[in-house]
Structures are given as structure tokens and as C-alpha cells.
C-alpha positions in Angstrom: -0.1 0.0 0.0 1.2 3.4 -1.3 0.0 4.8 2.4 3.4 4.1 4.2 5.7 5.9 1.8 3.4 8.9 1.1 5.6 11.5 3.3 4.9 12.9 6.4 1.6 14.1 7.3 1.0 17.9 6.1 -2.6 18.8 7.4 -5.9 16.9 8.5 -9.4 18.0 7.5 -12.9 17.2 7.9 -16.1 17.6 9.7 -16.3 17.7 13.5 -20.1 16.5 14.7 -20.6 19.5 16.9 -20.3 19.3 20.7 -19.2 15.7 20.6 -15.5 14.9 19.9 -16.6 12.7 17.1 -16.3 13.3 13.1 -18.4 13.1 10.0 -14.9 12.1 8.1 -11.7 12.7 8.2 -8.6 13.1 5.8 -4.9 13.0 6.4 -3.3 15.1 3.9 0.4 13.5 3.1 2.7 14.8 0.7 2.0 11.8 -1.6 -1.9 11.4 -1.0 -4.8 12.0 0.9 -6.5 9.3 3.0 -10.2 9.5 3.3 -12.2 7.9 6.6 -16.0 8.1 6.2 -18.7 5.9 8.6 -21.5 4.0 6.3 -24.5 5.4 7.8 -26.5 2.1 6.3 -23.9 -0.6 7.7 -21.7 1.4 10.6 -18.0 0.3 8.2 -15.5 2.7 8.0 -14.9 2.9 4.7 -10.8 4.0 3.9 -10.4 5.8 0.1 -8.2 8.0 -1.4 -9.0 10.9 -3.0 -6.9 13.9 -4.7 -6.6 17.6 -4.9 -7.4 20.0 -1.8 -10.6 19.8 -0.3 -13.2 22.7 1.0 -13.2 20.8 4.6 -12.4 22.2 7.4 -8.8 22.0 9.0 -8.4 20.2 12.0 -4.6 20.0 12.1 -4.9 21.9 15.5 -7.4 20.1 17.1 -5.9 17.8 20.1 -6.4 14.1 18.7 -4.9 15.4 15.0 -2.0 17.5 16.1 0.6 15.3 17.5 0.7 13.5 14.3 1.2 16.2 11.9 5.2 15.7 10.3 5.1 12.4 11.1 5.2 9.3 8.4 2.5 6.2 8.8 4.8 3.8 9.7 1.5 0.9 9.8 -1.9 0.6 9.0 -4.8 -1.6 10.0 -8.2 -2.3 8.5 -10.0 -4.2 11.8 -12.7 -6.3 11.4 -15.0 -6.8 14.7 -16.7 -10.0 16.0 -19.8 -10.0 13.6 -17.7 -9.3 10.7 -18.1 -5.7 10.2 -15.0 -3.7 8.9 -15.8 -1.0 11.3 -12.3 0.2 12.4 -9.2 1.4 11.4 -5.7 1.9 12.7 -2.6 4.2 12.1 0.6 4.1 13.8 2.9 7.8 13.1 6.6 7.9 13.7 8.7 10.7 13.9 12.0 10.1 12.0 14.3 12.0 14.0 13.5 11.3 18.1 11.4 8.2 16.7 8.5 8.8 18.7 5.4 7.0 17.9 1.7 7.4 18.0 -1.3 5.7 17.2 -4.7 6.3 16.8 -7.7 4.3 16.4 -10.6 5.2 14.2 -14.1 3.3 14.5 -17.6 4.0 13.2 -20.3 3.7 15.3 -23.4 5.4 14.7 -22.6 6.8 11.7 -19.9 9.0 12.6 -16.0 8.1 13.3 -14.9 8.0 17.0 -11.3 8.6 17.7 -9.1 6.8 20.5 -5.3 7.1 21.2 -3.9 3.6 22.0 -0.8 3.2 24.1 
């Protein structure tokens, strides 16, 4: 998958659900391309795709869940399937190539939104 070779994360864009710590969609803009996460309202599965070009979504680069990821490369990416057979989560491990600092985020589709968790 090209994601591991796409260079550092430059920006995070998306739509935050007002009053909640969840998202309608997220885009991770890397030097080599953009990864988009959306929650399927019918199946509560998480869709992972690539998009081209800049979007008009809000800049979430300084959001507390996103800010620690900026400047890091994606070291690993996992697609996750739950015990009922639904692919409802995606996990990314980001790595700072200089300090070797790692940050892992897990994205889960639930009730047609994306919940983000920090993984230790």
C-alpha cells in the first residue's frame, strides 16, 4: 500500500460533529496523497479511500487528537474487522523519523460517525 511511502502528514481536514468528540469524516493529507475516512450510515462500517486535490473541509490540524500526528509518517496501517464480521475500524501508527516518537490512533465507525481513540 502506498500509504507507508507517502511522506509526512501535512494537514488533517474534516467535519467535526458539533458538541461531540466525533467526526463525520476525516482526511489525512500526506505529501504523496490523501487518505479519507468516512462512516457508512447503513452498515456502520468505516470506509477508507484516497482522494485527489485539496478539499474545502475544515482544517483540523490543531485539533487535540490530530495535532500530535502532523509531521510524522505513517509507519503502519491496519484495517480492523469486529467479531460480527464488520470492518468498522482502522488504525494508524505515526512515526517521527528523527525522534522515533510513535503515536497511534484508532478510528471506529459507530452510529454513522467516526470515533477516535488514542492507543498506547
